[in-house]
GUMARLO-877407 format. One record per residue (C-alpha): residue in one letter; y, x, z. Coordinates in nm, 2 decimals. Example, Ala and Ser with C-alpha at 12.3 -4.5 7.8 and 13.67 -1.06 7.14 Angstrom:
2
{code->a py->-0.45 px->1.23 pz->0.78}
{code->s py->-0.11 px->1.37 pz->0.71}
# end
This chain:
376
{code->m py->3.22 px->-3.24 pz->2.99}
{code->d py->3.26 px->-3.36 pz->3.34}
{code->r py->3.03 px->-3.61 pz->3.42}
{code->e py->3.15 px->-4.00 pz->3.53}
{code->q py->3.24 px->-3.97 pz->3.90}
{code->l py->3.15 px->-4.33 pz->4.09}
{code->d py->3.26 px->-4.30 pz->4.42}
{code->p py->3.23 px->-4.64 pz->4.67}
{code->w py->3.46 px->-4.55 pz->4.91}
{code->g py->3.75 px->-4.43 pz->4.68}
{code->s py->3.87 px->-4.46 pz->4.39}
{code->s py->3.66 px->-4.43 pz->4.06}
{code->s py->3.83 px->-4.41 pz->3.76}
{code->i py->3.60 px->-4.52 pz->3.49}
{code->k py->3.66 px->-4.42 pz->3.14}
{code->d py->3.36 px->-4.53 pz->2.95}
{code->y py->3.15 px->-4.75 pz->3.02}
{code->a py->2.88 px->-4.71 pz->2.76}
{code->r py->2.86 px->-4.29 pz->2.89}
{code->l py->2.82 px->-4.41 pz->3.22}
{code->q py->2.53 px->-4.65 pz->3.13}
{code->t py->2.37 px->-4.29 pz->2.98}
{code->e py->2.47 px->-4.04 pz->3.24}
{code->f py->2.30 px->-4.30 pz->3.49}
{code->g py->2.03 px->-4.45 pz->3.35}
{code->i py->2.24 px->-4.84 pz->3.36}
{code->d py->2.07 px->-5.09 pz->3.08}
{code->s py->2.31 px->-5.28 pz->2.83}
{code->i py->2.32 px->-5.68 pz->2.98}
{code->e py->2.33 px->-5.78 pz->2.60}
{code->p py->1.99 px->-5.82 pz->2.53}
{code->l py->1.96 px->-6.06 pz->2.79}
{code->l py->2.27 px->-6.32 pz->2.73}
{code->p py->2.06 px->-6.48 pz->2.52}
{code->r py->1.83 px->-6.62 pz->2.81}
{code->f py->2.18 px->-6.75 pz->3.03}
{code->k py->2.18 px->-7.15 pz->2.92}
{code->k py->2.54 px->-7.14 pz->3.04}
{code->p py->2.66 px->-6.80 pz->3.05}
{code->s py->2.95 px->-6.71 pz->3.36}
{code->p py->3.25 px->-6.66 pz->3.26}
{code->h py->3.20 px->-6.25 pz->3.36}
{code->l py->2.89 px->-6.27 pz->3.12}
{code->s py->3.11 px->-6.45 pz->2.82}
{code->r py->3.37 px->-6.20 pz->2.86}
{code->g py->3.18 px->-5.86 pz->2.84}
{code->i py->3.27 px->-5.83 pz->3.23}
{code->d py->2.93 px->-5.83 pz->3.36}
{code->f py->2.82 px->-5.50 pz->3.18}
{code->g py->2.49 px->-5.32 pz->3.28}
{code->q py->2.23 px->-5.42 pz->3.48}
{code->r py->1.87 px->-5.26 pz->3.63}
{code->d py->1.61 px->-5.49 pz->3.58}
{code->l py->1.81 px->-5.83 pz->3.57}
{code->g py->1.51 px->-5.99 pz->3.40}
{code->r py->1.34 px->-6.00 pz->3.69}
{code->i py->1.55 px->-6.25 pz->3.82}
{code->l py->1.59 px->-6.44 pz->3.51}
{code->d py->1.21 px->-6.45 pz->3.50}
{code->a py->1.22 px->-6.58 pz->3.82}
{code->i py->1.43 px->-6.88 pz->3.72}
{code->d py->1.29 px->-6.95 pz->3.45}
{code->d py->0.95 px->-6.99 pz->3.70}
{code->s py->1.14 px->-7.11 pz->3.96}
{code->k py->0.99 px->-6.90 pz->4.18}
{code->p py->1.25 px->-6.73 pz->4.48}
{code->f py->1.47 px->-6.49 pz->4.52}
{code->a py->1.76 px->-6.33 pz->4.68}
{code->i py->2.13 px->-6.24 pz->4.58}
{code->m py->2.22 px->-5.95 pz->4.85}
{code->s py->2.60 px->-5.81 pz->4.87}
{code->g py->2.83 px->-5.81 pz->5.10}
{code->i py->3.21 px->-5.76 pz->5.21}
{code->k py->3.36 px->-5.47 pz->5.45}
{code->p py->3.60 px->-5.65 pz->5.66}
{code->t py->3.90 px->-5.44 pz->5.65}
{code->g py->4.12 px->-5.75 pz->5.51}
{code->v py->4.14 px->-6.03 pz->5.37}
{code->f py->3.97 px->-6.07 pz->4.96}
{code->h py->4.15 px->-5.93 pz->4.68}
{code->l py->4.07 px->-5.94 pz->4.32}
{code->g py->3.80 px->-5.66 pz->4.33}
{code->t py->3.60 px->-5.83 pz->4.62}
{code->k py->3.61 px->-6.20 pz->4.45}
{code->m py->3.45 px->-6.05 pz->4.14}
{code->t py->3.14 px->-5.97 pz->4.33}
{code->a py->3.17 px->-6.30 pz->4.53}
{code->d py->3.22 px->-6.46 pz->4.17}
{code->d py->2.90 px->-6.35 pz->4.05}
{code->m py->2.72 px->-6.47 pz->4.39}
{code->v py->2.78 px->-6.76 pz->4.35}
{code->y py->2.70 px->-6.81 pz->3.99}
{code->f py->2.38 px->-6.66 pz->4.02}
{code->q py->2.28 px->-6.87 pz->4.30}
{code->s py->2.39 px->-7.21 pz->4.13}
{code->l py->2.12 px->-7.11 pz->3.86}
{code->s py->1.84 px->-7.22 pz->4.08}
{code->k py->1.73 px->-7.41 pz->4.41}
{code->k py->1.53 px->-7.11 pz->4.50}
{code->a py->1.76 px->-6.86 pz->4.54}
{code->t py->1.88 px->-6.76 pz->4.89}
{code->v py->2.19 px->-6.54 pz->4.91}
{code->f py->2.22 px->-6.30 pz->5.18}
{code->y py->2.56 px->-6.20 pz->5.30}
{code->a py->2.66 px->-5.93 pz->5.51}
{code->i py->2.98 px->-5.85 pz->5.71}
{code->a py->2.94 px->-5.44 pz->5.69}
{code->d py->3.14 px->-5.38 pz->6.03}
{code->v py->2.96 px->-5.07 pz->6.02}
{code->e py->3.10 px->-4.90 pz->5.72}
{code->a py->3.45 px->-5.04 pz->5.80}
{code->y py->3.40 px->-4.86 pz->6.09}
{code->n py->3.29 px->-4.57 pz->5.98}
{code->d py->3.54 px->-4.58 pz->5.64}
{code->n py->3.79 px->-4.74 pz->5.77}
{code->g py->3.82 px->-4.70 pz->6.13}
{code->i py->3.81 px->-5.11 pz->6.22}
{code->t py->3.69 px->-5.18 pz->6.54}
{code->l py->3.36 px->-5.40 pz->6.57}
{code->n py->3.59 px->-5.69 pz->6.74}
{code->e py->3.86 px->-5.66 pz->6.45}
{code->s py->3.56 px->-5.73 pz->6.21}
{code->a py->3.46 px->-5.98 pz->6.36}
{code->k py->3.81 px->-6.15 pz->6.35}
{code->i py->3.85 px->-6.08 pz->5.99}
{code->a py->3.48 px->-6.21 pz->5.89}
{code->v py->3.53 px->-6.54 pz->5.95}
{code->q py->3.86 px->-6.59 pz->5.66}
{code->n py->3.62 px->-6.35 pz->5.45}
{code->v py->3.30 px->-6.63 pz->5.49}
{code->a py->3.57 px->-6.91 pz->5.39}
{code->d py->3.71 px->-6.73 pz->5.12}
{code->i py->3.36 px->-6.74 pz->4.92}
{code->l py->3.25 px->-7.07 pz->5.04}
{code->a py->3.57 px->-7.18 pz->4.88}
{code->l py->3.51 px->-7.00 pz->4.58}
{code->g py->3.16 px->-7.23 pz->4.54}
{code->l py->2.89 px->-7.06 pz->4.80}
{code->d py->2.61 px->-7.31 pz->4.85}
{code->p py->2.63 px->-7.26 pz->5.27}
{code->e py->2.29 px->-7.48 pz->5.30}
{code->r py->2.14 px->-7.13 pz->5.08}
{code->a py->2.32 px->-6.83 pz->5.24}
{code->i py->2.27 px->-6.65 pz->5.55}
{code->v py->2.53 px->-6.48 pz->5.71}
{code->y py->2.50 px->-6.17 pz->5.90}
{code->k py->2.71 px->-5.89 pz->6.07}
{code->q py->2.53 px->-5.54 pz->6.01}
{code->s py->2.60 px->-5.41 pz->6.39}
{code->e py->2.42 px->-5.72 pz->6.49}
{code->e py->2.09 px->-5.73 pz->6.29}
{code->m py->1.88 px->-5.50 pz->6.42}
{code->r py->1.63 px->-5.57 pz->6.13}
{code->v py->1.91 px->-5.37 pz->5.88}
{code->m py->1.98 px->-5.09 pz->6.15}
{code->r py->1.57 px->-5.02 pz->6.23}
{code->f py->1.56 px->-4.94 pz->5.84}
{code->a py->1.85 px->-4.73 pz->5.83}
{code->t py->1.63 px->-4.52 pz->6.09}
{code->i py->1.34 px->-4.56 pz->5.86}
{code->f py->1.51 px->-4.44 pz->5.60}
{code->s py->1.70 px->-4.14 pz->5.73}
{code->r py->1.31 px->-3.99 pz->5.74}
{code->g py->1.29 px->-4.02 pz->5.37}
{code->v py->1.62 px->-3.84 pz->5.32}
{code->t py->1.73 px->-3.49 pz->5.30}
{code->n py->2.12 px->-3.38 pz->5.36}
{code->n py->2.15 px->-3.29 pz->4.96}
{code->m py->1.94 px->-3.58 pz->4.85}
{code->l py->2.27 px->-3.77 pz->5.00}
{code->k py->2.51 px->-3.51 pz->4.88}
{code->a py->2.38 px->-3.53 pz->4.51}
{code->i py->2.39 px->-3.96 pz->4.57}
{code->y py->2.73 px->-3.93 pz->4.71}
{code->g py->2.87 px->-3.58 pz->4.72}
{code->d py->2.95 px->-3.44 pz->5.09}
{code->r py->3.10 px->-3.72 pz->5.30}
{code->p py->3.13 px->-3.74 pz->5.67}
{code->i py->2.78 px->-3.80 pz->5.82}
{code->g py->2.90 px->-4.18 pz->5.95}
{code->l py->2.91 px->-4.26 pz->5.55}
{code->y py->2.59 px->-4.17 pz->5.53}
{code->v py->2.52 px->-4.36 pz->5.83}
{code->s py->2.62 px->-4.63 pz->5.65}
{code->a py->2.51 px->-4.59 pz->5.30}
{code->l py->2.16 px->-4.63 pz->5.49}
{code->v py->2.25 px->-4.95 pz->5.63}
{code->q py->2.30 px->-5.09 pz->5.32}
{code->a py->2.01 px->-4.99 pz->5.21}
{code->g py->1.84 px->-5.16 pz->5.45}
{code->d py->2.10 px->-5.51 pz->5.38}
{code->i py->1.97 px->-5.46 pz->5.00}
{code->l py->1.60 px->-5.47 pz->5.13}
{code->m py->1.55 px->-5.68 pz->5.44}
{code->p py->1.54 px->-5.99 pz->5.25}
{code->e py->1.19 px->-5.89 pz->5.16}
{code->l py->1.06 px->-5.87 pz->5.53}
{code->p py->0.77 px->-6.13 pz->5.59}
{code->e py->0.99 px->-6.37 pz->5.81}
{code->f py->1.19 px->-6.43 pz->5.46}
{code->g py->0.89 px->-6.50 pz->5.23}
{code->g py->0.81 px->-6.14 pz->5.20}
{code->p py->0.87 px->-5.89 pz->4.87}
{code->k py->1.07 px->-6.07 pz->4.57}
{code->p py->1.32 px->-6.02 pz->4.35}
{code->v py->1.65 px->-5.91 pz->4.46}
{code->l py->1.97 px->-5.92 pz->4.30}
{code->v py->2.29 px->-5.76 pz->4.37}
{code->p py->2.63 px->-5.79 pz->4.22}
{code->v py->2.86 px->-5.48 pz->4.25}
{code->g py->3.17 px->-5.32 pz->4.06}
{code->a py->3.02 px->-5.03 pz->3.85}
{code->d py->3.14 px->-4.78 pz->4.08}
{code->q py->2.85 px->-4.92 pz->4.34}
{code->d py->2.60 px->-4.79 pz->4.19}
{code->p py->2.55 px->-4.48 pz->4.45}
{code->h py->2.40 px->-4.77 pz->4.69}
{code->i py->2.15 px->-4.90 pz->4.43}
{code->r py->2.00 px->-4.62 pz->4.35}
{code->l py->1.99 px->-4.55 pz->4.74}
{code->a py->1.78 px->-4.88 pz->4.80}
{code->r py->1.56 px->-4.83 pz->4.47}
{code->d py->1.51 px->-4.46 pz->4.60}
{code->m py->1.37 px->-4.58 pz->4.94}
{code->a py->1.22 px->-4.90 pz->4.80}
{code->a py->1.02 px->-4.66 pz->4.59}
{code->k py->0.90 px->-4.42 pz->4.88}
{code->y py->0.83 px->-4.74 pz->5.11}
{code->h py->0.66 px->-4.92 pz->4.89}
{code->d py->0.33 px->-4.89 pz->5.06}
{code->d py->0.49 px->-4.96 pz->5.43}
{code->f py->0.59 px->-5.28 pz->5.30}
{code->g py->0.54 px->-5.41 pz->4.96}
{code->f py->0.93 px->-5.37 pz->4.85}
{code->i py->1.02 px->-5.48 pz->4.48}
{code->p py->1.31 px->-5.22 pz->4.35}
{code->p py->1.60 px->-5.44 pz->4.41}
{code->s py->1.78 px->-5.57 pz->4.08}
{code->a py->2.15 px->-5.51 pz->4.04}
{code->v py->2.39 px->-5.63 pz->3.77}
{code->y py->2.72 px->-5.47 pz->3.73}
{code->h py->3.10 px->-5.62 pz->3.67}
{code->k py->3.36 px->-5.36 pz->3.53}
{code->l py->3.65 px->-5.27 pz->3.74}
{code->m py->3.95 px->-5.42 pz->3.67}
{code->l py->4.34 px->-5.27 pz->3.64}
{code->t py->4.58 px->-5.22 pz->3.91}
{code->l py->4.92 px->-5.40 pz->3.86}
{code->s py->5.04 px->-5.05 pz->3.81}
{code->g py->4.77 px->-4.98 pz->3.60}
{code->d py->4.57 px->-4.77 pz->3.82}
{code->s py->4.17 px->-4.79 pz->3.76}
{code->k py->4.01 px->-5.01 pz->4.03}
{code->m py->4.18 px->-5.31 pz->4.27}
{code->s py->4.17 px->-5.17 pz->4.62}
{code->k py->4.27 px->-5.31 pz->5.02}
{code->r py->4.42 px->-4.96 pz->5.04}
{code->n py->4.72 px->-5.02 pz->4.78}
{code->l py->4.81 px->-5.36 pz->4.82}
{code->s py->5.17 px->-5.29 pz->4.66}
{code->s py->4.95 px->-5.27 pz->4.29}
{code->s py->4.75 px->-5.54 pz->4.35}
{code->f py->4.75 px->-5.95 pz->4.55}
{code->t py->4.48 px->-6.10 pz->4.81}
{code->l py->4.36 px->-6.44 pz->4.78}
{code->d py->4.61 px->-6.45 pz->5.14}
{code->e py->4.91 px->-6.36 pz->4.98}
{code->s py->5.21 px->-6.57 pz->4.95}
{code->p py->5.17 px->-6.74 pz->4.59}
{code->a py->5.60 px->-6.65 pz->4.48}
{code->s py->5.52 px->-6.31 pz->4.65}
{code->a py->5.17 px->-6.26 pz->4.42}
{code->a py->5.36 px->-6.43 pz->4.17}
{code->k py->5.67 px->-6.19 pz->4.21}
{code->k py->5.43 px->-5.88 pz->4.16}
{code->v py->5.29 px->-6.00 pz->3.82}
{code->m py->5.64 px->-5.95 pz->3.68}
{code->s py->5.73 px->-5.68 pz->3.78}
{code->a py->5.33 px->-5.58 pz->3.69}
{code->l py->5.28 px->-5.25 pz->3.44}
{code->t py->5.23 px->-5.41 pz->3.04}
{code->g py->5.05 px->-5.26 pz->2.76}
{code->g py->5.36 px->-5.32 pz->2.60}
{code->r py->5.54 px->-5.10 pz->2.32}
{code->a py->5.87 px->-4.94 pz->2.38}
{code->t py->6.11 px->-5.18 pz->2.16}
{code->v py->6.06 px->-5.55 pz->2.13}
{code->e py->6.09 px->-5.45 pz->1.73}
{code->e py->5.78 px->-5.17 pz->1.78}
{code->q py->5.58 px->-5.45 pz->1.94}
{code->r py->5.62 px->-5.71 pz->1.68}
{code->r py->5.56 px->-5.41 pz->1.42}
{code->i py->5.23 px->-5.23 pz->1.59}
{code->g py->5.16 px->-5.53 pz->1.85}
{code->g py->5.09 px->-5.45 pz->2.18}
{code->q py->4.78 px->-5.31 pz->2.40}
{code->p py->4.58 px->-5.54 pz->2.59}
{code->d py->4.29 px->-5.35 pz->2.62}
{code->i py->4.52 px->-5.14 pz->2.89}
{code->c py->4.71 px->-5.39 pz->2.98}
{code->p py->4.72 px->-5.47 pz->3.38}
{code->v py->4.86 px->-5.84 pz->3.29}
{code->y py->4.62 px->-5.91 pz->3.03}
{code->d py->4.32 px->-5.81 pz->3.29}
{code->l py->4.47 px->-6.11 pz->3.50}
{code->y py->4.35 px->-6.37 pz->3.23}
{code->k py->4.02 px->-6.18 pz->3.14}
{code->f py->3.88 px->-6.17 pz->3.45}
{code->h py->4.03 px->-6.45 pz->3.69}
{code->f py->4.29 px->-6.67 pz->3.57}
{code->a py->4.27 px->-6.80 pz->3.20}
{code->t py->4.15 px->-7.17 pz->3.18}
{code->d py->3.86 px->-7.03 pz->2.98}
{code->d py->3.75 px->-6.78 pz->2.65}
{code->l py->3.94 px->-6.94 pz->2.41}
{code->h py->4.25 px->-6.86 pz->2.63}
{code->v py->4.19 px->-6.50 pz->2.64}
{code->k py->4.09 px->-6.46 pz->2.32}
{code->r py->4.45 px->-6.64 pz->2.22}
{code->v py->4.62 px->-6.40 pz->2.51}
{code->y py->4.46 px->-6.04 pz->2.34}
{code->d py->4.48 px->-6.20 pz->1.99}
{code->e py->4.89 px->-6.26 pz->1.99}
{code->c py->4.92 px->-5.97 pz->2.22}
{code->a py->4.76 px->-5.71 pz->1.97}
{code->g py->4.90 px->-5.95 pz->1.74}
{code->g py->5.30 px->-5.87 pz->1.77}
{code->v py->5.29 px->-6.23 pz->1.84}
{code->r py->5.30 px->-6.25 pz->2.24}
{code->m py->5.60 px->-6.04 pz->2.41}
{code->c py->5.54 px->-5.90 pz->2.73}
{code->g py->5.84 px->-6.13 pz->2.98}
{code->e py->5.61 px->-6.43 pz->2.81}
{code->c py->5.31 px->-6.35 pz->2.87}
{code->k py->5.37 px->-6.24 pz->3.20}
{code->s py->5.55 px->-6.55 pz->3.34}
{code->e py->5.24 px->-6.69 pz->3.18}
{code->a py->5.03 px->-6.52 pz->3.41}
{code->a py->5.28 px->-6.60 pz->3.73}
{code->g py->5.25 px->-6.94 pz->3.68}
{code->l py->4.84 px->-6.95 pz->3.66}
{code->v py->4.83 px->-6.72 pz->3.95}
{code->k py->5.10 px->-6.85 pz->4.17}
{code->k py->4.90 px->-7.22 pz->4.12}
{code->y py->4.51 px->-7.06 pz->4.16}
{code->l py->4.66 px->-6.94 pz->4.51}
{code->e py->4.80 px->-7.24 pz->4.62}
{code->q py->4.50 px->-7.46 pz->4.58}
{code->h py->4.22 px->-7.17 pz->4.68}
{code->q py->4.45 px->-7.11 pz->5.04}
{code->k py->4.41 px->-7.45 pz->5.09}
{code->k py->4.06 px->-7.53 pz->5.02}
{code->r py->3.99 px->-7.20 pz->5.21}
{code->e py->4.20 px->-7.35 pz->5.53}
{code->s py->4.01 px->-7.69 pz->5.51}
{code->l py->3.65 px->-7.43 pz->5.51}
{code->m py->3.72 px->-7.23 pz->5.82}
{code->p py->3.54 px->-7.50 pz->6.08}
{code->d py->3.24 px->-7.43 pz->5.79}
{code->a py->3.25 px->-7.04 pz->5.82}
{code->r py->3.24 px->-7.02 pz->6.18}
{code->e py->2.96 px->-7.30 pz->6.16}
{code->l py->2.77 px->-7.08 pz->5.94}
{code->l py->2.80 px->-6.76 pz->6.08}
{code->v py->2.65 px->-6.96 pz->6.45}
{code->r py->2.38 px->-7.07 pz->6.24}
{code->s py->2.31 px->-6.79 pz->6.08}
{code->k py->2.28 px->-6.59 pz->6.33}
{code->a py->2.04 px->-6.84 pz->6.55}
{code->y py->1.82 px->-6.85 pz->6.26}
{code->l py->1.83 px->-6.45 pz->6.20}
{code->a py->1.74 px->-6.46 pz->6.60}
{code->s py->1.46 px->-6.68 pz->6.55}
{code->a py->1.29 px->-6.55 pz->6.23}
{code->g py->0.99 px->-6.37 pz->6.26}
{code->n py->0.93 px->-6.50 pz->6.63}
# end
C-alpha cells in the first residue's frame, strides 16, 4: 500500500486521516479535548484532528506562562476558505491566554519561489491579508506581523539550517523540488523558531496551526530544533492539524490556484452564492433514491461548508448531517440555505475588513519598528 502523499505546495489527497497519523507520527487530539474549557468549532466538530506536543501549549495556558502562536500566509491573493481555517485556529488559541503572542509571517519568499509573485506585489496583497485576520478576531496588541524577505532573523536561520540538511534529507521530506522551494522551507523553519530567540523572551512553547498537508514543514522545523538545541536552546515546536475541506467540485484541497471551485473572502457575495448553487453534492441520482436511502454528507462539498465555516452552531451541523443521511433534506434546499449563509457572512466580513484596513497598515508599521528595535 502506498504512503499518503503530503505536498505543501500542491494538491494533497488525504483519504484516511487515521492512516496519516500512523505513518507520520501525528498524535490524536482526542485525549486532550477535556482540557479545553470552551472548545472551538474546529475542536468540537472534529476538524482539528491531530497534534504534536499540544500538551505543552495547554500547560502554558493552565500555568499562565508565555507561549507563541506562529503561522502565516503566502500572499498570492486574498483569503480563501482554506487560509481562513488556519487563521481561525490562530485567533482561537490567542484568545485562550493573555500570555499568547502571535507571530504572523507574510510568506513573500515562498510566494516568489512557488508562484513567481514579486516582493512588491506581495507587499500590496499583504495589507488586505492582515485586515482579513483582524476581521476574524486577531488581537493586534499581541501580534507581530512581518514579511519574510525583510526579517533578517529568519533569513539568517535559513542560512544556519542549510548546514544541517542534505539534499537527500530534503528530498525525503518534500520530494524532488526546485532549489527555491527548499530555500523557502528553510526560511519557514526560521519563521517557526524565531519566537524562541532571546529578544522575544527566549525558548518557549510555539504552536503552529496548519492544514494536514503542511506537516512536512513542521517535521523539518522540529528536526532543526533538535539539531540546533545546544546552540539556541530550542523547544521543539508544537502543532495542531486541521482536516482539508472539499472544494465545490469535490476535490480534496481548497486552493487559490483554482478559484472556479472555491471562493475567496473578497468574492462578490452574489457570485459566491451562485457558485454554491452550482456545487457538486453527495446527493443520490434521483429524489426518490435520496428519500429512500439518504444522501452522503461525508463526501458532500456543500455539507463541508456548513461543518467547516458557516453553520450557526454544532447542533446546526448535526441537523444538516442527520437530515441528509436520513433522506429528509434534498440537495436543492440544502444548497439554497448554504448559499444564504455564505452570502450573509461575506457581506458582514467584507464590511468589517474594509473598516480595518487602516489598522492593518498600522500593525505592519508598528511590527516593523518593534522588530527593528528588538535585541538592540
